[in-house]
Residue, then its C-alpha position, 0 to 999 in steps of 0.5 A: m452157052r452162057r447168055l442161055g443159063g448152061e454155065r457150071d463154074v463161077v464166070d464173075q467172082k466180083v459179082y458173085t462176092h456181091a450177090v452173097e453180101r447181100f443175101r446174108q444181109a437181107k438172110i435169103v436161103l436159096p432151096t436145092f433143086a434137089e429140094l423143090a423137087d422132094p420138099p421133105k428134103i427142106p432143112v427142118q428150120v426153114r419147114t419151121a420158119l415157114a409156118g408162120v410165113e404167109p404164101d402171097a407175101p414177099h418173103a424169102l422162105n417163101l422160096f422154099r414153096v417153089h414146089w408142087c406139094n402146097g396144100t389146099r392152103r398153101r401154107e402146109t406142105v401135102p405128100l403129093p400135088e394137089h390134083i383133080v381126077l377128071p370123071k367120065a361123066l365130064t370127059g366122056v372117055d374112060a381114060r383117067i385125066v389127072i390134072a396137077l393144080g398149079d394154083r397152090f404155087p405161092m405168091i402168083r397162084a400159078h407154076k410159072v413161079l418155078a420157072a423163074y427161080g429156075c432161070l434166076a438162082p442159076r444166074i446168082i449161084t455162078g456170078q452172072f447176075d449182081p443183084t445189088a447192080h442188074r436188072a432182071v427183064w422177065p418177058s412173058t404173056g403174064n404168069y412168068a413176068r408176075g413170077g420172074v417179078a415175084i422172086s426177084r423181089i424176094m432175092g433183093c433185087r429188080g425185076i422188070a415185066v415185059l408183056p403184051e398190052g392185050m393181056s388179062r387186066e388181072r395180070f397188070a393189077w398183080l404187077e401194079r402191086w409187087v413191082a418197085d416202079p410203075e416203069d417196070i411193067i412195060r406194055t408191048p404191042g399186041t396179044e398173046s401171039n405177039v412173041k416177037e415184039i416183046y424179043d424186040k422190045c428186050n433186045e432194046l433193053g438188052r444193050d444197057p448191060q444193068n439189064i439182065i434178059f431172061n428169056q424163058f423161051s430160050e432160057f435153059g433152066n426152065h426146062l430143067i427145073h420142069y424136068l426135075v421138079t414138074g416131072r418127079a412131082l408127076g411121076r409120085l402122083f402116078e405112082s400113087f395110083q398105081s400102087r393102088e392099081p398096078t394094072l394102070r399105065l401112064r400113057a401120055f403127058v399133055s401140055a400146051s406150049g407156052s415156053a416149052g418149059t413145062l413139056g420138060a417134064g414130059d422128058y422125065l415122064k417119058e425116060q421113066y414110064d414110057a409116056l407119051i409127049v403131046a405138045v398142045e397149041a391154039l388152032e388160031c395159031p397152029t405154028m407146029l401143026y400147019n406152020g399157021f399164025g394168027e391171034h387167039n386168047i389162050q393165054g399162057i401159051g407163046d405162038k408164031h415160033i418155036p422155043l429154043i427150050h422145046n426137046v423137038m426131036n422128043t415130041d410124039v403128038v401135036t394138037a390144037i385147041s380153039d380159044r372158042s371152046t376155052d373161053q366157053l368153057d371157062v364161063l361154062f365152069n365159073t359161073e353158078s348156072g354153069r356148074d348147076y348144070l354140070v351137077s344136075h344135068e351130067g352128074v359131075p361130082v359136086d367135089v370137081v365141080n367146086l375145084l374147076p375155079a382151079l383151071g385157067l384158060s390154058s389148063i382148060c386147053n390141056v383138058l381138051a387136049s387130053i380129051k383128044v389123046a384118049k379118043y385117038f389113041r382109044l384109051g381105057p380104064e388102065d390108062v393115065i393121062l397127066t397135065v397140069a393146071t398152070d394157073g386158075a381162073a382168077m386170072y381171067g375175070s375180066e376175060r370171062e366178061k368179054s367172053l359172056r358178052k361175045y358168046f352170050p348177049r342174052g344170058f348164060d342160063v341153062v340152055a347155053a350151058g348145055e350147048t357149051f357142055a355138048g359143044h366143046l366137051r362132048g364135042t371134043t374130036t380127033n380133029h387137029l392132032l397129029e402123031v409126029s413122024f421123025r420128018d414132022r420132028e424135023r419139019i418143026f425143029n427146022l422152023g425154029y431157025f429163022t427165030w434163033v438163029e436169024q433173028q436171035g444170034v444164037s449160033l448154027p452149031e449152039f442151034e443145031a446140037r439141040r437135034q441130038p439126044r445126047f445134048w439133052t441128057e448132058m445138059r442135065q449132069i449140070l442140076p446136081i453141080w447147081d445144087e452143089m453151087i447152091a449149098d456152097f453159096n448158102e454156107r458162104t451167106r450164112a442165112l440158114e443159121t439166121l432162122 
């Protein structure tokens, strides 16, 4: 499990010593996973020092903002994740759909920075990554690569982004500002669906021992940090509603499956609240649903394979959303005529409409999937569905321009807004939704064999072990061990004493 981020001990003392010395010199303090899951546990001196740090600056203290409880300005910590409770006027369903906002995270305004920390920090504290010599390679379709570059930079090491050349212009513009060298942005052929091409490039880069590949699709730190940090944050959010209305029930957690890291929060929510876990994919590439393939534009979802860190045997529902819907609703939510229509014609509250730019393409996908789930299970006003907005609309301005030309060549007026609302919100149906049986889970699980065993060199015993629930429950025992190792690492660097 070493190459998959599952070590519990220091495996190379020399590498570990180099990391301690680098972090001592750079005065870098690592937050524990428990502190990110419960931000009031962050040391007082860190919180005091953070007050003077710009949330988008490449400053090491911003590691302590890599959690769900940043306020609107992203400088202050708030008790609960910032969120939107979507009203029936928008969704058309009685169930309460609550979406936590990922654009409150620092540096990249997306929650993928959390996944990047969950992958790199364990490699640092186990002596598997030398920040003085190694290069961190971040394969992604965008946000995870940005998060990896940000985390690498503020940890004092070099980060390399590997992503498809067809991703949004805004992703590349951000990377160009943050990488140490323009050559640290590697563009692979294709778009959102071309994940194998990313893997092929990483296999090539991996031949150089100085390159350490942090593959979000197979790094179990990605699953673990979402299980603990995202799971607890969303759990507290639900409990805040339930404390006011005790009859509320958490019925489902909905998340598009990019790397499947965020779905780890579903494992936590299922354990604690008996919530269904709903995995979402693009209808144009319905791998889990129909063993399908294809191209789409819901940027943030990986395709044509099943991530190694997806706990498939614990998934309850699979559904699919078309990029025709997410592209057109992105226009509705982010144009003046669209927002005016929602307020004046559909009665959506102004305060909700003003928050819709916090929803990027995969976030809109999650909303539509939540509506499907509410309709399919006939959920009522006492039922809560939790989901997340991975990022906001700011990452997709160039994609919006394409959508306007493609779908609305005559302009986006009140008529187009009404048609978009009716066709892609009110028109949401329960088709392309599957309650997965044991046989369905087996089928989806087996699809992963071709990527991970045949192509990527995962051993068959490692692959098969993931079928059993005990694999996942035993793996989570690593979390307190890692936190103890982080605390010991910080004591060795004495960086906390310098604040």
